[in-house]
C-alpha positions, 0 to 999 in steps of 0.5 A: 334207581330203578327201585325208586322209579318203580316205587313211584310208578306204583304209588302213581297208579295207586293214587290213580286207582284210588281217584278212580274208586273215589269217583265211582263212589261218588257217582254211585251215591249221586245215582242213589240219592238224585231220584230222592232229591227229585221226589222230595222237591216233587213232594214240596211242590205237591204240598205247596199246591195242597196248601194253595187249595186248602187256603181256597177252601178256608176262604170259601168256608169262612166267606161263603158269599165271598164279599171280602178277601180279594187280596188274599185271593190274588196272592194265591193266583200269584203263588199258583203262577210261580208254581205253574199250577193251573187248577190253583190259577183257574179257581183264583180267577173264578173266585176273583170273578165272583168277588168282582160280580158281588162288589158291582165291578162288572168290567173287572168281573168280565176280565177275570171270567174271560182269562177263566174261560179260556183256561177251562176251555183248554182243559175241558173243565166242564165244572169250571165252565159252569162256574164261570157261566153262573158268574157271568149270568149273575154279571148280566143280571146286575147290568139289567141284560136279563135275556142275555143271562137267561141265554147264557145259562141255556147255551151252557147246558151241553157243557153242564151235562158233561161235568163228571161229578154227580154232586157238582153237576146237581149243584150246577143245575140247581144254582142255574134254576135258581138264577133262572128264577131271578131272571123271571122275577125281574121280568115279572113272569111269576109262573116262570119264577115259581116253576124254576124255584121249585126245580132248583129245590127238586135238584137239590134233593138229588145231590149225594150228600154222603159223596161231598167234601166238607166245602161242598157241604157247606155250598150245598147247604148254603144253597139248599137253606136260602132256597127254602127261605126264597120259596117262603117269600116267593109264596108270600109275595109273588103267588097269586093269591098269596099262601102265607100257610105255605110260606110258613111251611117252607120257612119252617123247613129252613129253620129246621137246620139250626137243629139239624145242621147248626154249623151250616145254618150259621152261614145264613142264620140272620137272613132266615130269622129275618125272613121268619119275622117278616112271614110271621109279621104278615101271618099277624103272629106278632109275638113270633115275629118279634121273637125271630127278629130279636134272635137275628139282632143278636146275631147281627151284632157280631156279623155286622149286616146293616141292611138286614138290621134295618129290615129288622127294626122295620119287622119290630117297629111294625109288630110293636104298632099292631100290639099297640106298644108305643115304647117299643114301636117309638124305640125301633122307629128311632133306630130305623130312622137313624140307620136308614139315614145312615145308610143313604148317606153311606150309599150317596158317598159310595156313588159320589167316589164311583163317580170320581173314579169314573171321571178320572177314568174318562180324564185319563182316556181322554188324555191318551186320545189323538189330539185331533180327536180331541179338537173334533170333540170340542168343536162339536160340543161348541157347535152344539152349545152355539146351536142350543144358544141360537135356538133359545135366542130365536124361541125367546125372541119369538116369545118376546115379540108375541108378548111385546104384540099382545101388550100393544094390543091391550094398551091400544084398547085402554087408550080407547076411551070408548073401551068398556070392561064388559062384553056388549049385549047381543040382540038375538032372538031367544032360541036356547030355552023357550021356558025363559021369556023374554021379559025375564031376559031383560030383567036378568040382563038389567041386573047383570049390568048393575053387577058389573058396575058395582064391583061385587064380582071382586068378592071372592065368594062370588059364584053362580049359585050365589049370584043366582040367589041374589037375583032371585032366578034359577042358576041354570037360567043364568048360566044359559043367559050369560053363555049366550049373551056374554059368549063365555061361561060363568067362571070366565065372565067372572074372571073377565070382569075381574082382569079388566077391573085390575088392568085398567087400575094398573093403566090409570092409577100408577101406585097400582104398578108398585103393588106386589102380584099377591096384593093385586090377586087379592084386590080383584078377588083371587085367593091365589096369585098363581091363579090370578096370573093364569087368568091375567094371561088367558085374558090378555095373552101377557103376564101382569109382571110383563104388562106392569114392566112395559107400563113402567117403561112407557109411562102413560098419562093417567 
């Protein structure tokens, strides 16, 4: 019995010893493998972070101007947020800011820019602050805020000086100088434009190319080639006087990269070839212009840049026109016209869609406002409309009263049977020209009276020279007599006779009131109905239509 107890006790102790040994082994294994697990997990995070950055590089390399890929950028930002990877979040926000700026969505650009700026400031990331500043300045230029854009760049200089990487710093200053040249271009300050464009190129030369990553090289060469191309255009269009030889030198330097660095040149090949075509067109080297335009069009077939294609069609039609190649000129004229119409239509649709979005946005905002504010706006609008209506009514009332008064005065004159068409001859001593004798005056005045009674003034060819010729006198003498005795110049004198003639017809003969204005104008010697209307209004203060309307309302005895 005692043996059994001892046996079971020994077995119990042995089991306990085995359990303890097992626990110790497991603990030892745990101590060995736990760092490995942490290391493996950390390695996975690092790989994920590296993969995010590689995807950013891929997007920027394939789409250097960043006109697309916004959805991919948003996904990468979301992935970075899940990993709490600040550099990935910041880079994505800056690229989204740039994308929004390129799309003209300045409100969205500002939103991304503010988020990115806050992060970059907390991290003292001066390179990112520089990129954000360039994007902000680009937005300001897009909004026409040129002074603000310039101020942003100047204000960021202390931060830019702290950018640790020499290549990044040089690229920032090259970009900022290029931005300033754009600002001064819009301000039409040519000297400053050229100064900063040249300065941008000078800074590009200082970039240590050997230290650049593949993506940095892509950005560097893209910016450098573009600046050479821009300088070519500046020399041709903004320099005074234009320097086409220097313009060609700059574009040739840009074209050289197609041989030395074709992988980077292809990023902006269409733009460079189009600029070369334009420069050679202006240099009157038309065959070269056609050559580069055709090269650009071949590439455009795959890259699809309709704005550049439109410029190329224009260059080609102009070149063929000068070369008197009617087939080529007509071909590219038709292509240019069709594409231009298509782009204009597309642009209008974009504007309409944008307007619809704005209207929808305003509508939503309005619905969220307090009802009192809405009521106040509505009341203010109603009051404004009522004021406008009242002012319009007062103006029209006064105008109608004035017209009515003038018309009544005219009717009163017409009722006066002694009223005559011509102005009375004034008996005054001749003082205006001693060379005209009173006898001559009498003869001319007699001829004028006969002329007024004959109706010859209704002829459209009647002029001062014509009348002087008919009277066998000097045109100057005749003009002086009309001015003195009729108190008006020759043109007004003829207009007065014609208008009074047609006025009497309208008053005395009802059938004339049914005629069109064009017929009435022709009847009294006017080739243009509008000239007749103006002359009638100048003479009587009312239009012929108003006068006829009043005559119809108040029929007069013939």
